[in-house]
C-alpha positions as CSV (number, residue, x, y, z in Angstrom):
1,M,18.7,36.5,56.3
2,T,18.1,34.1,53.5
3,T,17.0,34.3,50.2
4,N,15.2,32.1,48.4
5,T,16.5,31.9,45.0
6,A,15.5,28.7,43.7
7,L,13.8,29.2,40.0
8,T,9.5,28.2,40.0
9,Y,8.9,26.6,36.5
10,D,4.9,26.4,35.2
11,T,3.9,22.8,35.0
12,S,0.8,23.8,33.7
13,P,0.2,22.9,29.9
14,G,0.7,25.5,27.5
15,F,-1.6,26.5,24.9
16,F,-0.6,23.9,22.4
17,A,-0.6,21.0,24.9
18,R,-4.2,22.4,25.6
19,A,-5.6,22.9,22.3
20,E,-4.3,19.3,21.2
21,A,-5.6,17.6,24.3
22,W,-8.9,19.6,23.3
23,L,-9.1,17.9,19.1
24,D,-7.9,14.8,20.8
25,A,-11.1,14.7,23.0
26,R,-13.4,15.5,19.9
27,G,-11.7,12.9,17.4
28,K,-10.0,13.0,14.1
29,A,-13.1,15.3,12.7
30,A,-12.0,18.1,14.8
31,W,-8.3,17.6,14.0
32,I,-9.9,17.8,9.5
33,A,-11.8,21.3,10.5
34,A,-8.5,23.2,12.3
35,M,-6.7,21.9,9.2
36,V,-8.7,22.7,6.9
37,L,-9.9,26.6,8.8
38,G,-5.6,27.0,9.2
39,F,-5.4,26.5,5.6
40,I,-7.9,29.0,5.2
41,V,-6.5,31.5,7.8
42,F,-2.9,31.1,6.8
43,W,-1.8,28.4,4.3
44,P,1.3,27.6,6.6
45,V,-0.5,26.6,9.5
46,G,-3.2,24.0,7.6
47,L,0.3,22.5,6.4
48,A,1.8,22.2,9.6
49,L,-1.2,20.8,11.1
50,L,-1.2,18.5,8.2
51,A,2.4,17.3,8.7
52,Y,1.7,16.9,12.4
53,M,-1.0,15.2,11.5
54,I,0.5,12.8,10.1
55,W,3.6,12.0,11.7
56,G,3.4,13.4,14.7
57,K,0.4,11.9,16.0
58,G,-0.1,8.4,13.6
59,M,-3.7,9.8,13.0
60,F,-3.7,7.6,9.5
61,A,-1.6,4.3,11.5
62,G,-4.3,2.1,12.7
63,S,-6.0,2.4,9.0
64,C,-3.0,0.0,7.2
65,R,-3.1,-2.6,9.4
66,K,-4.1,-5.5,7.5
67,T,-6.2,-7.3,8.8
68,A,-5.9,-11.0,6.9
69,R,-5.6,-13.5,10.1
70,S,-2.6,-16.2,10.9
71,P,-2.4,-19.5,9.8
72,I,-2.2,-20.6,13.7
73,H,-5.4,-18.9,14.0
74,M,-6.8,-20.9,11.2
75,T,-5.9,-24.2,12.4
76,Q,-7.3,-24.0,16.3
77,S,-10.0,-25.7,17.2
78,S,-13.5,-24.5,17.3
79,G,-14.7,-27.7,19.5
80,N,-17.5,-28.8,17.0
81,M,-15.5,-31.9,15.1
82,A,-17.9,-31.4,12.5
83,F,-17.3,-27.7,11.3
84,D,-13.5,-28.0,11.6
85,A,-13.0,-31.1,9.2
86,Y,-15.4,-29.4,6.7
87,R,-13.4,-25.8,7.4
88,N,-10.1,-28.1,7.0
89,E,-11.4,-29.6,3.8
90,T,-12.5,-26.1,2.7
91,I,-9.0,-24.7,3.1
92,R,-7.3,-27.2,2.0
93,R,-10.2,-27.1,-1.6
94,L,-9.3,-23.2,-2.2
95,E,-5.3,-23.6,-1.8
96,D,-5.5,-26.2,-4.5
97,E,-7.5,-24.2,-6.6
98,Q,-5.6,-21.2,-6.3
99,Q,-2.4,-23.0,-6.8
100,K,-4.4,-24.2,-10.3
101,F,-5.2,-20.8,-11.0
102,Q,-1.9,-19.7,-10.4
103,A,-0.6,-22.6,-12.6
104,F,-2.9,-21.3,-15.3
105,L,-1.9,-17.2,-15.1
106,K,1.7,-18.6,-15.3
107,R,0.6,-20.6,-18.4
108,L,-1.5,-18.1,-19.8
109,R,1.6,-14.9,-19.6
110,D,4.5,-18.0,-20.9
111,A,2.0,-18.3,-24.4
112,K,1.8,-14.1,-24.5
113,D,5.1,-14.2,-24.1
114,K,5.6,-16.6,-26.6
115,A,2.9,-15.3,-29.4
116,E,4.4,-11.3,-29.2
117,F,8.4,-13.1,-29.1
118,D,7.5,-15.3,-32.3
119,A,5.7,-11.7,-33.9
120,F,8.4,-10.3,-33.8
121,M,10.6,-12.3,-35.0
122,D,8.5,-12.8,-38.5
123,E,8.5,-9.0,-38.5
124,R,12.5,-9.0,-38.0
125,D,13.2,-12.0,-40.8
126,R,10.2,-9.6,-43.5
127,K,12.9,-7.1,-42.3
128,A,16.1,-9.2,-43.6
129,A,14.2,-10.5,-46.4
130,A,13.3,-6.5,-47.9
131,K,16.9,-5.9,-47.6
132,T,18.0,-8.1,-49.4
133,D,15.8,-8.1,-52.3
134,I,16.4,-4.6,-52.5
135,T,20.6,-4.8,-53.0
136,P,21.3,-3.1,-56.4
137,D,21.8,-5.6,-59.3
138,A,25.5,-6.1,-60.4
139,P,26.3,-4.3,-63.8
140,Q,26.1,-7.2,-66.7
141,A,29.2,-6.4,-68.9
């Protein structure tokens, strides 16, 4: 007579896995509603859901993607040579304007720094001149 001593594990998803799948099926709005309800019922539950949404699910990771096109994509031909020439000329012109504007901003910052420094030096000179004018006269005998 043999006895079966093998342990059997329940492989069906638990409550939390089912709840997560249910919320995932309904989107971000369901997760936010569950978080708000969690805060209303018992604030640590809402806080736990918020932490899970931010760090566990990567819910907000997709909104941080950069949408700028790579320079490689900009140099690919569209198939229309006239458009490609126009696009390249426009990009070159915009880059030149950007460089000129950056140079203008640098000159503007330099002029502001020089004006602030000159004002500081004038103030320092005025204080030094006022200090020497106040010195007591030596007693005359």
